[in-house]
N, C-alpha and C positions, 0 to 999 in steps of 0.2 A: 504494500500500500504506500502510495506517495505521501510525503509530508507536505500538506497543502501550504502551510505557512512558509516553509523553506522554498517551495516551488515558486510562490509568488514573490518572495523577497528578492529573488535574483532579478526580477523585473523592476521592482521598486528601488533597488540599489542603483539602477542605471539613471535615475532622474537626477539631473545635475544641480538642482536648487530646490529650496523649500517652496518657491512660488510655482506650484505645479500647474496652475491655470495659465500662467505665462509660458511655461514649458510646453503645454499642449499646443499653443499657437506656434511656438518656435520650432518644435519637432515637426509639425505639419509643414511649415515653410521649408524646412530642411529636406523633407521627403519630396515635396513638389520640385524643389530645385534639383535634386539628384536625378529624379526621373525625367525632368524636362530636357536634360542634356543627352538622353539616350535616343538612338534612332529606333525605328520599328524593328529592324533586324536585331539590334542589340537587346531590345526588350524581350526577345524570344530566347535569350541565352539561359542555359541551365549549367551550373558548374559541375554537375555529375549526373550520371544516369539515375533516374528516379527522383531527382530533386526538382523543385519547382522552377519555372522560368521566372524572370523578373516581373513579367505581367501577372503571373499567378501570385507572386509575393505581394504585389501592389493590391490585387483584388482581395487577397487574404487579409490585408490590413483593413480594408473597408468592411469586409464581412465581419471580422472580429469586432471591430469598433461598433458596428450596428448591434451586434449581440450584447456587447457591454453597455451600450446606450439603453437597450431595453431593460437590462438588469438594474442599471442605475435608476431609471424611471420607476420601475416596479418597487424597488427597495425604498426609494425616497417617498413614494406614495403609500408605503406601509404594507406592501404585499407580504403575506406570511407563508405562502406556499413555496415549496422548493422550485426554483427556476432551473430548467433543464440545461444540461451541458450540450456540447456539440462536437462532432468529429471533424476536425480541420482538414484531414486528408480527404474525407468524403466530399466536403464542401469544395475543395480545390479540384477534385476529379470532375465535379459537376458544374464547374464555374464557366467553362468555355472562354476563359480569359484570353487565351491565345488567338481566338477568333475575333476579338475586339481590337479596336485601335488603341494605341497607347494614350492618345488624347482623350478618348472616352473614359478610359480607366482613371486617368489623372483628374478629369472633371468630377467623376464620381467620388474619388477620394477627397477632393477639396470640399465637395458639398457635404459629405458625411462628417468631415472634420469640423466644418462650420456649424453643423447641426449639434455636434458634441459641445462645442464652445458655448453656443446659445443655451443649450440644456443646462450645462454645469454653472454657467455664470448667472443664470436667472433663478436658480434655486434659492430658497431661504437657506442660509448656511446651516441651520439646525438639522435639516433633513439629510445633509451629507453624512451625519453621524448615525443615521438609521442603519440597523443591522438586519440583513436578510440572509436567505439561504440560496446559494447558487451552486448547482451541480453537487449538492450534498455538503457544502462547506459554508460556514458562517462568514460573512464579509460585509463591510460597510459600503454604502454608495460612494463615499469618497475614495476608498481604496480601489474600487473598480475604475473610477475616473483616473486614478494614478496608474492603474495597470494599462490603460489605453496608451499612455505615454511610454512607460517602460517597455511594453510589448513592441511598440513602434521603434524605439531606439534599438532594441535587441535585433530587429530585422534590418535596420540600417547598418548596424555593426556587421552582421553576416554579409550583407551586400558589399560593404566596403572591403571585407576580408576575403570573400570567396568569389564574388562576381566581378567586381570592377577591375581587378587585375587582369581579367581574361576577356573582357569585352572590347 
């Protein structure tokens, strides 16, 4: 069994400052900048057999952020039911990301990120402390907001280490 707190801490530790709402915007801008310099051909690159293409990584970021948005909203509004997990590999397999243009994936990412910013910035700060249950684990709305950032940074690090040297 995976230690949930240890698992999420690796993402939370990647957030460079305490001002996580500003980091949400900053990391989004960094992601858009990185992907904006890729060609269509480069965006189809995968660093190894069975690994996602850059397009699939970008859509994975949008998919995950949407799921995290739902969890944040549900927990902030007082939902007490366990919110389901998701299989990221299954989502990627069924995303058809490589059939889409890089521009359309970037536009989607930007809209999803803007939606996250509006959602998180307009909450009464007290609801960010609400605790809910997601995928069988207790977690606060704020922590999920921070996970959006850490998860995004994690993938940017992987892109810079394993993809960019080869595209």
